[in-house]
N, C-alpha and C positions, 0 to 999 in steps of 0.2 A: 672631378676624375681629374687625373696629371693633362697636361697639356704638353706642347711643344714648347715652350715657352719656361716649362716650372723645372728645375733644380735637377737633378735627377737621384735617384730613390736615394743612394750609396754614394757620400761620397768619403776618399779614401784619403789618410792621412799616416801614414806610413803604417798597413796593415788595420789601419782600424778606422772603425766609422767615425768620422768626425760627429757629426748631430745626435746620436744617442747618446755618447758618452759626453759631452760638452753638458748635456740635461742633468747625468745623474751627479758629474759635479758642480753644480749650478743649485741642484733639487740636497745636495749634501749640505750647502753652505746654508740654504736657506732654513734646514731643519736645525743644526746650531745657534742661527739665531731666534728660531720661534717656541723651540721646546724645550728650551731652559725657563720660562719662567715658573712649570708647573712642578717642577721638578725642584727648584728653589723654594717652594712654599714649607719646604722642612725647615730651611734656613730660616724664613719667614717670620713662621710662625713662634720662635725664641724671641727674634727680636720684638713683635708681638706683644707678647708677652708681658716682656722687660717693661716696655714702654708704654702702657695704656691698660696692662692689669687684667686684662680681658682674660674670663676662661677659656679654655680649654675647647668646647663644645660651641660656644660662639667665633672661635674664630677656624675653629675646622668646620664649619656651617656654610664658609666663604667659598672653603676647598668643595664641598659639597654642591653647593649652589655654582660655581666657578664648571664641575666638571657634567653637574646636569645640564645647566645651557647650553653648553660644548657637545655632549649627546645629542639632546634634541633639536638641536639646530645644525646635525651632522646629515641627515637623508638629502634637507634643502640644499647645506652646502653641494655635495655632488646634484643637485638639479642644476643648482643654478649653475653650475661649470659644465656639466650637458650640455648645456642652452645654450650659453654665452658665452664659454669657454671660460678654459681656468686662470688661463692672465689674465682677464678684466677682471676675475673673482679673487683672484689674490692681491692684485692694488687695492682694492676694497681692506681687504683682510688687513694689508701691513698700516694702511693709515687707520685703521680701527686700533690696531695694535699700539700704535707710537702713541695713541691718543690716553689710554688703556696707561701706560706706564709713565706719561708725563704727568695725569693726576694721579697717579699714588702715591707720587712725592707732593701732592700735598694736602692727603688723608689726614683729620681729625678727628672724625665720628667712624665709630663701625658699618652706618649706612655708607660710609664714601667707599670704604673696602669692601662691600655685597655691590655697587654699582662698577666702580671702575676692575678690581679685581676679577668679580664673578660675572657679570655680566660682559663687557666690555671685552676681555681677553679672553673669557671664554668661548662667545662668538669668531673672535677672529682665529682663536687656537681649531675652532671646529669647520674651520676655511681653508686653513694649512695643513690639517690634519689628513682629513681626506681630500686635498688636491696636490699636495707635493707629491707622492710616493705613486697616487695612482697616474697622472703622468707620467714617471718614471716609467711604469706599467705601461703606456699608452705609443714607446717610442720601442720597445721589445718585444718581439716574436719569437727570434731565441734568444738564451742566455738570459732572461728575463732574472732567474735566479742568482747570478752574478750580480749584472746589474742593481738589485735591488742590496743584493748581503753589502757590495758598496757604499749606498746610498745609505743603510740602516746604522752598518757599523761604523763608518765612518763619524757619520753624524750624530751617532752616541755619543760620543771620546768627546763633543762640547760641554757637556756635563760635569766629567771630570777635571774639567781645565776654570771650568766658570763655579764652579760651585766654594772650594776654597777661596776664589778672585773676590767673590759676592762677598763671603764672611770675611775674609781681610778687610774688606771694605767698609764694610759695615761695624767694624773693630775700630776703626781710624777714623771715620765722618760721620756725619750725620746721613741717615738712612733716607733720608727723602732725595739727598746726590747720590745716592746708589742708583734711587730710581730711573734719575734724568741722568746721569751719565750711560746707564743700560740704552735708552730710550733713543741719543745722540746716535751712540754705537750701533746699536743692533736696525733702527728704523732706517737709517743712510744706508747699512750695508744690505740690504731688504729691497730697497727701491734699484738700487744699483744693480744685483742680481737678478730682478724682476724683466727688467729691458734687453736678456738676452733668453728669458725663459719659456718657451715655445709651450704650448698644450699637448700642443697634436703633431703626429709628422705634416697631417696636407694641411697647414698651415704654410708650412719651407713646402710644399709639392713635392714630397716625401713619401716612403714607407716605410714601417717599423724599421728595425735592424732585425735580419733574418729571411725578413718577407721575401719570396722568389716571384720570379716575373708570370706563376703560373696561379700567383694570387692574385685577391680583388683589388683593384683598386682603391680606394678608397673613397667614402662619400665626399661630397665637397661640402665644407663647412659653411657655406654660404647662405642656404636655408633655412632658416631657423623653424619650420614648420616641419622639415624633412627630419632634422637632428631629434625635436621631441617627440615625433612621432616613433621614432626609431626607438630614443630611451625609455617611452610607454612602451609600447610592448616587449621590452625584453626584460623590466621590470618585470611586467606582469605574468609571465612565461618563470621568471626564475622565483616568484613569492610563491607556484604550486614544487617546488623542491625542495627536501625536507633539507639540506642541508643549506639554503637561504636562512630556515630560522635556527635551525643547528648553531651556525657560526653565530650570531648575534649570541647566543647564550653559551657559548663557550667563551668567544673575548671578554662578557660580560666579568663570568666567572674568574678566569685568571686575571681581570683588573682588578676586583676586589681582593685579590691576594695578595696582588706588590704593592696597589695604593695605602692600604693598612700598614704598610712597612717603610715606603717612600712619604708617608706623613709623616709619623710618629715612631722612625728610627733616629735624628739628630736630637726631638729632643728629650727621650728613652736613652739616651748613651748619656747629656748633662745631667739628668739626676742619679746615673751612676757615680758625677763627679768627674766626666769627662768636658773639658773647656768646648765654645762651640768653634773657636778656629780646631780643633785636633775633630773635633765629631763633623764637621763640615769633610772633612776624607772620606766617610764611610759614604758619601754619595759620588765623590772620585773614583774614589776604587769598584762600588758595583754600577758604575755606569763604563768604567777602563774595560774590566771586565765582561760586559755584556758583549764588548764591541767581539768576541771570540765566538758567540754564540749569534749575534745579528748580522755575518759576514757567513760564519757556514751553514747555518740553518734553513736561511732559503737558497741556496744552491745543492745543499743536502735534500729536501722539501721536491725542489727541481728534479731531480736525477732517481731521488727511492720514492717518490708519492709522499706527498705532506703529512698525513696521518700520523705513523710513528714517529715524526721527527716531533715532530708537537706534541705530542704524550710524552715525551723523553723531556723535555723543554718545560712542559708544567708541573712534573713529577721532579726534577729537580728545583722549580720553585718555591715548591710548596715543604718539601723535605725539608731545606733549609733554613730556613724560618726556626724549625726547629732550635738553633743555636740559640739564638735570640732570648731563649728561658732562661741560660746560667751566664750572658755577656756580664760584665761588668768592667775589663780594664781595656784599653782601646786595640790590646792586638787581638781580643775576642772579637769587636763587630767588627774589625780589618778583617779578619777571621771568614766572618760570618759574610760581610761586604763581597768578599771576592768570589764566593761559591754562588753568592744567590743573583747577583750580576749575570748570570751565564742561563741562567734559569731565564728571568725577567726578560733577556735580551732576547732568547727565544721566544718565548711565548707570543713578542709582539710581531715579531719578522717574516713568520709564513704564511701571513691570510692575501697577502696579494699572491702568490707562486699560487696558495691551492682554490682562492679565486678565477684563475685561468687554468687551471686543469679542470674545475666544473665548469666554467662557461665560455672559454675559449678567449678570442679578442672583441668581443661585446662589447656596449657602451656600459661596464663598470662602476662608474665614479659611485653612481645612487646606491646600488649596492654595498659597495664600501663604504660609504655614508651611515647606513640602517649597521652594520657592524660594529663602526664607531659610537654607535648611538649605546650600541649594548657596553659597550668601551668603557664610554665616557659614566654613565652611570654607576657600572661598576666602582670606577675609579671615587664616584661621587660620594656614592655608599658605606665602602670600605673606609674614606680617610673621615666621615659623617662616625662613623659604631668607634672609629678609635680615639679620637675626642669623647664620645657618649663614655666610653665604655670608664677609659682613666680618672676621667672628673667623679663617676658614681663609685667606681670600685678600689680605684685609688692604686690599679695597679695593670702592665700591661700586659698579664697573661693571657689574657680569656683572649682581648685580640691577637695576641700570633695564635691561641690556636682557629679563633675564625679564617684568620689568611692561610693557613696551612690547611684547613678543612678546604675551602674555597679552589685553591690552587688544585687538587687532586682531584674534585668533582669534575676541575674542568677535563683532567685527563680523563680520565671514565667517558663524560661526555663526547668525545672526538673516537671515541672507539665506536660511534652508533654513529659515525658519518658514512653518507656513500662510498665504495670505492674512487679511488682521485684515476684509475685507468684510463673513466671514458669520461667525455663531456657527457655535461648532463642535458643539455640542449642544446646539439650540434645545427639544428634547421629548425633556427628559434625564427631567424628571415622568411622560411615558408605562411609565416604571415603579418605578411608587409605586403602594401602593395609593390607592385613589379619599378617603379621611379623610386623606392626608399630602399631597395637593396643594392647591396654592395655591387656594384659594378663589376662586370670581367674584363681583363686585361687587355689593354687595345689590341694587342697582336691576335689574341686566341680569340676577339669578336670578327677581324677582320679574317681570322679562317675558319673561321665557324659556316659549310656549307649553307647556303639561303633556303630556303622549302623548296624554291622551284628546282636545287641541284636534285 
């Protein structure tokens, strides 16, 4: 509970609440620093195939393993943060991330790619992907769509710059040097950002942005047994809702759809005579145009309800992949990337908003972790399918068709979700003992009549 020595719930600076919006800025920079390694695989795949002459199936199996490790560890990533605090978990993620990049620069055998890229970077990715965006959500009761939109869109812009930068580095220097430079620059940036990245408002004696005096004070995070009990009860009740399981499937299908493209499009462009440096701009373009939907989709979902806007994003992501079937010139690929990015950005960015609409201000990190598990397995299966199909058939067309089908199946699955107009379990705290429930505001408690009255 808040006490007289706590900082005020909202600190104004020129009309803004300083701490919540600072968290958005820090989360954006963290996303830029940590998410790039997944999208960089499309470029890395070309280098590894040239350097070691490994087959696409062997190489994309590393992507499958990394995505699988990230997926399977995502629920645990959310649970760890709910129990021990997001900030501590993110420091662990930073150490594993830096070590993985450094060790990649020493790679000479395929098992090292699987260990350093798949296992180490897979674990660190799950810790970052679950706990950075959910920390943003924890700081906002109102304007969550705007906060998520800013973080997702600005964070997504990182790949639009870093993809061609990595391609240029790989064409000018040894690939080992590129990973060591990434470890130094990104690692330093992450550790500095985490110094000010607080996981929950109650760590600063504050309430979320938009909370009123009538809202309950946050449960003190100093009692791990209470935190663990709240998370356990909340998750148990959430699993009884249809949306809990449907959202895992929907995220899975959407990620199958775009992972096939993300893994294969740069390599495919090089088989059509496009140079690696030119093809790298495909990643830049779809990353840049994804900013449009990363920003707008959460805001629209917050105001209009998430289901309709999610269907639109999934449909755009699926339909635009058909352009790859006839693409052969650089401008063909650039046109595809510009349209595909709008759908891909929207597919990923509405889940935090729909979780809030369904589950309120409860401890949703573990729930989001399960959704990330579905997402990660989709990324794993899509990437591996791409490699196997191309090695067996010698063509990318079947892979593009599977991508289209997965995205459109996700759009259909969204239609079967519950309406977002009402929370699914507004009284979940009734299952908690009194001491574990959100405390009433101090003023309200003082004003309440006693039984004697």
